[in-house]
ChimeraX commands (.cxc) that place a marker at each C-alpha (Angstrom):
marker #1 position 35.60,87.89,117.12 radius 0.5
marker #1 position 35.76,88.45,120.51 radius 0.5
marker #1 position 37.51,85.10,120.99 radius 0.5
marker #1 position 40.28,86.41,118.65 radius 0.5
marker #1 position 40.61,89.58,120.56 radius 0.5
marker #1 position 41.16,87.38,123.97 radius 0.5
marker #1 position 43.48,85.38,122.24 radius 0.5
marker #1 position 45.42,88.43,120.87 radius 0.5
marker #1 position 45.47,90.00,124.42 radius 0.5
marker #1 position 46.64,86.85,126.09 radius 0.5
marker #1 position 49.49,86.42,123.54 radius 0.5
marker #1 position 50.62,90.08,124.19 radius 0.5
marker #1 position 50.58,89.45,128.03 radius 0.5
marker #1 position 52.65,86.03,127.62 radius 0.5
marker #1 position 55.00,87.93,125.40 radius 0.5
marker #1 position 55.65,90.84,127.86 radius 0.5
marker #1 position 55.95,88.31,130.63 radius 0.5
marker #1 position 58.67,86.50,128.71 radius 0.5
marker #1 position 60.53,89.19,127.40 radius 0.5
marker #1 position 64.14,88.73,128.62 radius 0.5
marker #1 position 67.00,91.07,128.93 radius 0.5
marker #1 position 70.62,89.71,128.81 radius 0.5
marker #1 position 72.97,91.75,130.47 radius 0.5
marker #1 position 76.57,91.43,129.88 radius 0.5
marker #1 position 79.81,93.28,130.56 radius 0.5
marker #1 position 83.49,93.29,129.76 radius 0.5
marker #1 position 85.32,92.36,132.01 radius 0.5
marker #1 position 82.38,90.03,133.39 radius 0.5
marker #1 position 81.27,89.75,137.29 radius 0.5
marker #1 position 80.24,93.58,137.32 radius 0.5
marker #1 position 77.90,94.02,140.03 radius 0.5
marker #1 position 74.54,95.45,138.20 radius 0.5
marker #1 position 72.07,98.15,140.05 radius 0.5
marker #1 position 68.83,99.23,138.81 radius 0.5
marker #1 position 66.66,102.20,139.93 radius 0.5
marker #1 position 63.72,103.79,138.64 radius 0.5
marker #1 position 64.14,107.32,136.91 radius 0.5
marker #1 position 63.62,110.18,139.58 radius 0.5
marker #1 position 64.26,107.79,142.48 radius 0.5
marker #1 position 67.19,107.55,144.47 radius 0.5
marker #1 position 66.73,103.90,145.76 radius 0.5
marker #1 position 68.58,101.39,143.81 radius 0.5
marker #1 position 68.73,97.78,144.18 radius 0.5
marker #1 position 71.37,95.17,143.26 radius 0.5
marker #1 position 70.07,92.36,140.93 radius 0.5
marker #1 position 73.22,90.34,140.33 radius 0.5
marker #1 position 76.59,90.17,138.82 radius 0.5
marker #1 position 76.94,89.90,135.06 radius 0.5
marker #1 position 76.11,87.93,132.78 radius 0.5
marker #1 position 72.67,87.90,134.08 radius 0.5
marker #1 position 69.12,87.57,132.73 radius 0.5
marker #1 position 65.98,89.72,133.74 radius 0.5
marker #1 position 62.51,89.91,132.49 radius 0.5
marker #1 position 60.23,92.96,132.19 radius 0.5
marker #1 position 58.06,91.47,135.02 radius 0.5
marker #1 position 61.19,90.92,137.30 radius 0.5
marker #1 position 62.29,94.59,136.70 radius 0.5
marker #1 position 58.64,95.84,137.39 radius 0.5
marker #1 position 58.17,93.92,140.34 radius 0.5
marker #1 position 61.83,94.55,141.98 radius 0.5
marker #1 position 61.23,98.38,141.41 radius 0.5
marker #1 position 57.53,98.26,142.26 radius 0.5
marker #1 position 56.56,99.66,139.09 radius 0.5
marker #1 position 53.01,99.78,137.23 radius 0.5
marker #1 position 52.88,97.17,134.09 radius 0.5
marker #1 position 50.76,99.75,132.53 radius 0.5
marker #1 position 53.17,102.74,132.72 radius 0.5
marker #1 position 56.30,103.25,130.79 radius 0.5
marker #1 position 59.40,104.06,132.86 radius 0.5
marker #1 position 62.66,104.34,132.38 radius 0.5
marker #1 position 65.15,102.12,134.22 radius 0.5
marker #1 position 68.89,103.07,135.16 radius 0.5
marker #1 position 71.03,100.26,134.90 radius 0.5
marker #1 position 74.59,101.08,136.80 radius 0.5
marker #1 position 77.37,98.69,136.22 radius 0.5
marker #1 position 80.13,98.49,138.95 radius 0.5
marker #1 position 83.59,96.69,139.24 radius 0.5
marker #1 position 86.74,96.89,141.60 radius 0.5
marker #1 position 89.51,99.26,139.77 radius 0.5
marker #1 position 87.18,100.19,136.96 radius 0.5
marker #1 position 85.04,103.38,136.07 radius 0.5
marker #1 position 81.30,102.67,136.73 radius 0.5
marker #1 position 79.08,102.97,133.98 radius 0.5
marker #1 position 75.25,103.66,133.65 radius 0.5
marker #1 position 72.70,103.21,130.70 radius 0.5
marker #1 position 68.83,103.95,130.68 radius 0.5
marker #1 position 66.65,101.56,129.37 radius 0.5
marker #1 position 62.58,101.48,129.13 radius 0.5
marker #1 position 61.15,99.28,131.78 radius 0.5
marker #1 position 58.74,97.61,129.35 radius 0.5
marker #1 position 57.85,97.54,125.54 radius 0.5
marker #1 position 61.19,96.14,124.37 radius 0.5
marker #1 position 59.52,94.77,120.99 radius 0.5
marker #1 position 61.59,91.57,121.15 radius 0.5
marker #1 position 61.61,88.45,123.15 radius 0.5
marker #1 position 65.18,88.88,123.95 radius 0.5
marker #1 position 67.29,91.81,124.25 radius 0.5
marker #1 position 70.90,91.64,124.76 radius 0.5
marker #1 position 72.94,94.80,126.42 radius 0.5
marker #1 position 76.55,94.68,126.46 radius 0.5
marker #1 position 78.97,97.16,128.26 radius 0.5
marker #1 position 82.75,97.69,128.30 radius 0.5
marker #1 position 83.95,99.03,131.41 radius 0.5
marker #1 position 87.35,100.88,131.44 radius 0.5
marker #1 position 90.06,100.47,133.95 radius 0.5
marker #1 position 89.95,103.32,136.39 radius 0.5
marker #1 position 92.60,105.98,136.13 radius 0.5
marker #1 position 93.52,105.40,140.09 radius 0.5
marker #1 position 94.37,101.63,139.27 radius 0.5
marker #1 position 96.29,102.38,135.98 radius 0.5
marker #1 position 98.06,105.26,137.73 radius 0.5
marker #1 position 99.03,102.79,140.47 radius 0.5
marker #1 position 100.23,100.08,137.94 radius 0.5
marker #1 position 102.30,102.69,136.22 radius 0.5
marker #1 position 103.84,104.08,139.37 radius 0.5
marker #1 position 104.98,100.35,140.34 radius 0.5
marker #1 position 106.70,99.77,136.93 radius 0.5
marker #1 position 108.53,103.24,137.32 radius 0.5
marker #1 position 109.49,102.24,140.85 radius 0.5
marker #1 position 110.87,98.88,139.67 radius 0.5
marker #1 position 112.56,100.49,136.49 radius 0.5
marker #1 position 114.33,102.96,138.81 radius 0.5
marker #1 position 115.46,100.31,141.21 radius 0.5
marker #1 position 116.87,98.21,138.35 radius 0.5
marker #1 position 118.86,101.25,137.03 radius 0.5
marker #1 position 120.27,102.23,140.32 radius 0.5
marker #1 position 121.34,98.50,141.00 radius 0.5
marker #1 position 123.31,98.45,137.86 radius 0.5
marker #1 position 125.04,101.63,138.93 radius 0.5
marker #1 position 125.57,99.88,142.15 radius 0.5
marker #1 position 123.48,102.67,144.32 radius 0.5
marker #1 position 121.89,100.09,146.44 radius 0.5
marker #1 position 120.55,102.44,149.22 radius 0.5
marker #1 position 118.75,104.57,146.60 radius 0.5
marker #1 position 117.66,101.21,144.94 radius 0.5
marker #1 position 116.21,99.99,148.31 radius 0.5
marker #1 position 113.93,103.15,148.53 radius 0.5
marker #1 position 112.60,102.41,145.17 radius 0.5
marker #1 position 111.64,98.83,145.99 radius 0.5
marker #1 position 110.25,100.16,149.49 radius 0.5
marker #1 position 107.77,102.70,147.56 radius 0.5
marker #1 position 106.50,99.51,145.89 radius 0.5
marker #1 position 106.02,97.55,149.09 radius 0.5
marker #1 position 104.27,100.72,150.62 radius 0.5
marker #1 position 101.73,100.33,147.81 radius 0.5
marker #1 position 101.58,96.38,147.79 radius 0.5
marker #1 position 103.21,95.14,150.83 radius 0.5
marker #1 position 102.43,91.39,149.55 radius 0.5
marker #1 position 104.41,91.97,146.11 radius 0.5
marker #1 position 106.81,88.97,145.92 radius 0.5
marker #1 position 108.69,90.41,143.24 radius 0.5
marker #1 position 109.48,93.66,145.17 radius 0.5
marker #1 position 110.63,91.07,148.01 radius 0.5
marker #1 position 112.83,89.19,145.77 radius 0.5
marker #1 position 114.49,92.29,144.24 radius 0.5
marker #1 position 115.10,93.77,147.70 radius 0.5
marker #1 position 116.44,90.23,148.64 radius 0.5
marker #1 position 118.79,90.65,145.59 radius 0.5
marker #1 position 119.85,94.05,146.73 radius 0.5
marker #1 position 120.96,92.68,150.12 radius 0.5
marker #1 position 122.62,89.62,148.41 radius 0.5
marker #1 position 124.52,92.17,146.32 radius 0.5
marker #1 position 125.66,93.97,149.35 radius 0.5
marker #1 position 126.87,90.74,151.03 radius 0.5
marker #1 position 123.98,91.05,153.46 radius 0.5
marker #1 position 123.20,87.16,153.24 radius 0.5
marker #1 position 120.94,86.90,156.52 radius 0.5
marker #1 position 118.55,89.56,155.22 radius 0.5
marker #1 position 118.40,88.34,151.74 radius 0.5
marker #1 position 117.70,84.80,153.01 radius 0.5
marker #1 position 114.75,86.04,155.20 radius 0.5
marker #1 position 113.43,88.19,152.18 radius 0.5
marker #1 position 113.59,85.18,149.78 radius 0.5
marker #1 position 111.58,82.80,152.18 radius 0.5
marker #1 position 108.92,85.70,152.74 radius 0.5
marker #1 position 108.70,86.00,149.08 radius 0.5
marker #1 position 108.18,82.32,148.70 radius 0.5
marker #1 position 105.47,82.54,151.51 radius 0.5
marker #1 position 103.51,84.70,149.18 radius 0.5
marker #1 position 104.43,83.16,146.01 radius 0.5
marker #1 position 105.72,79.61,146.22 radius 0.5
marker #1 position 106.28,79.36,142.51 radius 0.5
marker #1 position 108.85,82.07,142.43 radius 0.5
marker #1 position 111.76,80.60,140.71 radius 0.5
marker #1 position 114.19,83.64,141.50 radius 0.5
marker #1 position 113.44,83.14,144.90 radius 0.5
marker #1 position 113.93,79.42,145.00 radius 0.5
marker #1 position 117.24,79.58,142.83 radius 0.5
marker #1 position 118.80,82.29,145.27 radius 0.5
marker #1 position 117.91,80.22,148.22 radius 0.5
marker #1 position 119.42,77.14,146.90 radius 0.5
marker #1 position 122.54,79.38,145.69 radius 0.5
marker #1 position 122.80,80.48,149.34 radius 0.5
marker #1 position 122.67,77.00,150.76 radius 0.5
marker #1 position 125.45,75.93,148.26 radius 0.5
marker #1 position 127.63,78.83,149.09 radius 0.5
marker #1 position 127.28,78.34,152.66 radius 0.5
marker #1 position 127.52,74.48,152.58 radius 0.5
marker #1 position 124.41,74.20,154.89 radius 0.5
marker #1 position 120.76,73.73,154.52 radius 0.5
marker #1 position 117.73,76.06,153.65 radius 0.5
marker #1 position 116.14,76.57,157.38 radius 0.5
marker link #1:1,2 radius 0.2
marker link #1:2,3 radius 0.2
marker link #1:3,4 radius 0.2
marker link #1:4,5 radius 0.2
marker link #1:5,6 radius 0.2
marker link #1:6,7 radius 0.2
marker link #1:7,8 radius 0.2
marker link #1:8,9 radius 0.2
marker link #1:9,10 radius 0.2
marker link #1:10,11 radius 0.2
marker link #1:11,12 radius 0.2
marker link #1:12,13 radius 0.2
marker link #1:13,14 radius 0.2
marker link #1:14,15 radius 0.2
marker link #1:15,16 radius 0.2
marker link #1:16,17 radius 0.2
marker link #1:17,18 radius 0.2
marker link #1:18,19 radius 0.2
marker link #1:19,20 radius 0.2
marker link #1:20,21 radius 0.2
marker link #1:21,22 radius 0.2
marker link #1:22,23 radius 0.2
marker link #1:23,24 radius 0.2
marker link #1:24,25 radius 0.2
marker link #1:25,26 radius 0.2
marker link #1:26,27 radius 0.2
marker link #1:27,28 radius 0.2
marker link #1:28,29 radius 0.2
marker link #1:29,30 radius 0.2
marker link #1:30,31 radius 0.2
marker link #1:31,32 radius 0.2
marker link #1:32,33 radius 0.2
marker link #1:33,34 radius 0.2
marker link #1:34,35 radius 0.2
marker link #1:35,36 radius 0.2
marker link #1:36,37 radius 0.2
marker link #1:37,38 radius 0.2
marker link #1:38,39 radius 0.2
marker link #1:39,40 radius 0.2
marker link #1:40,41 radius 0.2
marker link #1:41,42 radius 0.2
marker link #1:42,43 radius 0.2
marker link #1:43,44 radius 0.2
marker link #1:44,45 radius 0.2
marker link #1:45,46 radius 0.2
marker link #1:46,47 radius 0.2
marker link #1:47,48 radius 0.2
marker link #1:48,49 radius 0.2
marker link #1:49,50 radius 0.2
marker link #1:50,51 radius 0.2
marker link #1:51,52 radius 0.2
marker link #1:52,53 radius 0.2
marker link #1:53,54 radius 0.2
marker link #1:54,55 radius 0.2
marker link #1:55,56 radius 0.2
marker link #1:56,57 radius 0.2
marker link #1:57,58 radius 0.2
marker link #1:58,59 radius 0.2
marker link #1:59,60 radius 0.2
marker link #1:60,61 radius 0.2
marker link #1:61,62 radius 0.2
marker link #1:62,63 radius 0.2
marker link #1:63,64 radius 0.2
marker link #1:64,65 radius 0.2
marker link #1:65,66 radius 0.2
marker link #1:66,67 radius 0.2
marker link #1:67,68 radius 0.2
marker link #1:68,69 radius 0.2
marker link #1:69,70 radius 0.2
marker link #1:70,71 radius 0.2
marker link #1:71,72 radius 0.2
marker link #1:72,73 radius 0.2
marker link #1:73,74 radius 0.2
marker link #1:74,75 radius 0.2
marker link #1:75,76 radius 0.2
marker link #1:76,77 radius 0.2
marker link #1:77,78 radius 0.2
marker link #1:78,79 radius 0.2
marker link #1:79,80 radius 0.2
marker link #1:80,81 radius 0.2
marker link #1:81,82 radius 0.2
marker link #1:82,83 radius 0.2
marker link #1:83,84 radius 0.2
marker link #1:84,85 radius 0.2
marker link #1:85,86 radius 0.2
marker link #1:86,87 radius 0.2
marker link #1:87,88 radius 0.2
marker link #1:88,89 radius 0.2
marker link #1:89,90 radius 0.2
marker link #1:90,91 radius 0.2
marker link #1:91,92 radius 0.2
marker link #1:92,93 radius 0.2
marker link #1:93,94 radius 0.2
marker link #1:94,95 radius 0.2
marker link #1:95,96 radius 0.2
marker link #1:96,97 radius 0.2
marker link #1:97,98 radius 0.2
marker link #1:98,99 radius 0.2
marker link #1:99,100 radius 0.2
marker link #1:100,101 radius 0.2
marker link #1:101,102 radius 0.2
marker link #1:102,103 radius 0.2
marker link #1:103,104 radius 0.2
marker link #1:104,105 radius 0.2
marker link #1:105,106 radius 0.2
marker link #1:106,107 radius 0.2
marker link #1:107,108 radius 0.2
marker link #1:108,109 radius 0.2
marker link #1:109,110 radius 0.2
marker link #1:110,111 radius 0.2
marker link #1:111,112 radius 0.2
marker link #1:112,113 radius 0.2
marker link #1:113,114 radius 0.2
marker link #1:114,115 radius 0.2
marker link #1:115,116 radius 0.2
marker link #1:116,117 radius 0.2
marker link #1:117,118 radius 0.2
marker link #1:118,119 radius 0.2
marker link #1:119,120 radius 0.2
marker link #1:120,121 radius 0.2
marker link #1:121,122 radius 0.2
marker link #1:122,123 radius 0.2
marker link #1:123,124 radius 0.2
marker link #1:124,125 radius 0.2
marker link #1:125,126 radius 0.2
marker link #1:126,127 radius 0.2
marker link #1:127,128 radius 0.2
marker link #1:128,129 radius 0.2
marker link #1:129,130 radius 0.2
marker link #1:130,131 radius 0.2
marker link #1:131,132 radius 0.2
marker link #1:132,133 radius 0.2
marker link #1:133,134 radius 0.2
marker link #1:134,135 radius 0.2
marker link #1:135,136 radius 0.2
marker link #1:136,137 radius 0.2
marker link #1:137,138 radius 0.2
marker link #1:138,139 radius 0.2
marker link #1:139,140 radius 0.2
marker link #1:140,141 radius 0.2
marker link #1:141,142 radius 0.2
marker link #1:142,143 radius 0.2
marker link #1:143,144 radius 0.2
marker link #1:144,145 radius 0.2
marker link #1:145,146 radius 0.2
marker link #1:146,147 radius 0.2
marker link #1:147,148 radius 0.2
marker link #1:148,149 radius 0.2
marker link #1:149,150 radius 0.2
marker link #1:150,151 radius 0.2
marker link #1:151,152 radius 0.2
marker link #1:152,153 radius 0.2
marker link #1:153,154 radius 0.2
marker link #1:154,155 radius 0.2
marker link #1:155,156 radius 0.2
marker link #1:156,157 radius 0.2
marker link #1:157,158 radius 0.2
marker link #1:158,159 radius 0.2
marker link #1:159,160 radius 0.2
marker link #1:160,161 radius 0.2
marker link #1:161,162 radius 0.2
marker link #1:162,163 radius 0.2
marker link #1:163,164 radius 0.2
marker link #1:164,165 radius 0.2
marker link #1:165,166 radius 0.2
marker link #1:166,167 radius 0.2
marker link #1:167,168 radius 0.2
marker link #1:168,169 radius 0.2
marker link #1:169,170 radius 0.2
marker link #1:170,171 radius 0.2
marker link #1:171,172 radius 0.2
marker link #1:172,173 radius 0.2
marker link #1:173,174 radius 0.2
marker link #1:174,175 radius 0.2
marker link #1:175,176 radius 0.2
marker link #1:176,177 radius 0.2
marker link #1:177,178 radius 0.2
marker link #1:178,179 radius 0.2
marker link #1:179,180 radius 0.2
marker link #1:180,181 radius 0.2
marker link #1:181,182 radius 0.2
marker link #1:182,183 radius 0.2
marker link #1:183,184 radius 0.2
marker link #1:184,185 radius 0.2
marker link #1:185,186 radius 0.2
marker link #1:186,187 radius 0.2
marker link #1:187,188 radius 0.2
marker link #1:188,189 radius 0.2
marker link #1:189,190 radius 0.2
marker link #1:190,191 radius 0.2
marker link #1:191,192 radius 0.2
marker link #1:192,193 radius 0.2
marker link #1:193,194 radius 0.2
marker link #1:194,195 radius 0.2
marker link #1:195,196 radius 0.2
marker link #1:196,197 radius 0.2
marker link #1:197,198 radius 0.2
marker link #1:198,199 radius 0.2
marker link #1:199,200 radius 0.2
marker link #1:200,201 radius 0.2
marker link #1:201,202 radius 0.2
view
């Protein structure tokens, strides 16, 4: 009978040590931090997707295997809202537990993207009505947010081209190509300028 009890205890201990937590997020590669409830210190344990055992969590947070603690899991990714969930540190009751979290794009990132689209739209409308200076101002707003935006540079170059300022147009088309070598619009316009001027692209 004593032997059976020893066998049962050994089985339970092995089961606890091998209990595994699979942590996933959408989108992936979110940083995962853990901390024990009531403690300010938190520790980064990796990026999603990742696997953790009860023993790893206990050792990382210096928790007693006998005590039942709640662990705070924080998920952070650039341009997304952070998310926090609480899980018990042990006694999950299964060999493998899968936790999935979905991260929402942050309002700031969404707002910035919306602003950029609005500026492009305004610039296009100003070009259609030949209000070139106003169009330049709208494109400059995009470049103030993202100075390496090749689409904005290509559009600004196009506005200069329509104003017959070929030198400035050529400079910006080349700059757009430096940022995005695959920009078909910049390539086509540089070729057109070359043909019109009967020279070569410098």
